[in-house]
C-alpha positions as CSV (number, residue, x, y, z in Angstrom):
1,M,131.4,84.9,126.8
2,K,128.2,86.6,125.8
3,V,124.9,85.4,127.4
4,I,122.1,85.0,124.9
5,D,118.8,86.5,125.8
6,P,116.2,84.4,123.9
7,L,113.6,86.2,121.8
8,L,110.1,85.0,122.5
9,T,107.0,85.0,120.3
10,V,103.8,86.7,121.4
11,R,102.3,83.3,122.3
12,E,105.4,82.3,124.3
13,S,105.5,85.6,126.1
14,A,101.7,85.5,126.9
15,S,102.1,81.9,128.2
16,I,104.9,82.9,130.6
17,L,102.6,85.7,131.9
18,Q,99.6,83.3,132.0
19,M,97.4,85.5,129.9
20,S,95.7,85.4,126.5
21,V,97.5,86.8,123.5
22,A,94.8,89.5,123.3
23,T,95.4,90.6,126.9
24,F,99.1,90.6,126.2
25,W,98.7,93.0,123.3
26,R,96.5,95.2,125.5
27,R,99.3,95.3,128.1
28,V,101.8,96.3,125.4
29,A,99.4,99.1,124.2
30,D,99.1,100.4,127.8
31,G,102.8,100.2,128.4
32,T,102.7,97.5,131.1
33,I,104.8,95.3,128.8
34,P,107.5,96.7,126.6
35,K,107.0,97.1,122.9
36,P,108.5,94.2,120.8
37,V,111.8,94.1,119.0
38,K,110.9,94.1,115.3
39,L,112.8,91.9,113.0
40,G,111.3,92.4,109.5
41,G,107.7,91.6,110.0
42,L,108.3,89.6,113.2
43,S,107.6,90.9,116.7
44,R,109.7,89.3,119.5
45,W,110.3,90.1,123.1
46,P,113.6,89.4,124.9
47,E,112.9,86.9,127.7
48,S,114.6,89.2,130.2
49,E,112.1,92.0,129.5
50,V,109.1,89.6,130.0
51,L,110.6,88.5,133.3
52,A,111.3,92.1,134.2
53,A,107.6,93.0,133.7
54,I,106.8,90.3,136.3
55,E,109.3,91.7,138.8
56,Q,107.9,95.3,138.2
57,A,104.4,94.1,138.8
58,K,105.5,92.4,142.0
59,A,107.3,95.6,143.2
60,R,104.1,97.7,142.5
61,R,101.8,95.5,144.5
62,T,100.7,96.4,148.0
63,V,101.1,94.0,150.9
């Protein structure tokens, strides 16, 4: 059985990361957050990639 990785909108993704949509796009531009999956004119992010960005940020922080 295949596990489905939901595709999130920019608003949903920004909400998970507790940031504005404008800040989310800045993080995409600087490479902190992966570029979206493009489906026609739509931009979507796999939920697993948004959550991975959180884990990467946690791993980079200093104690």
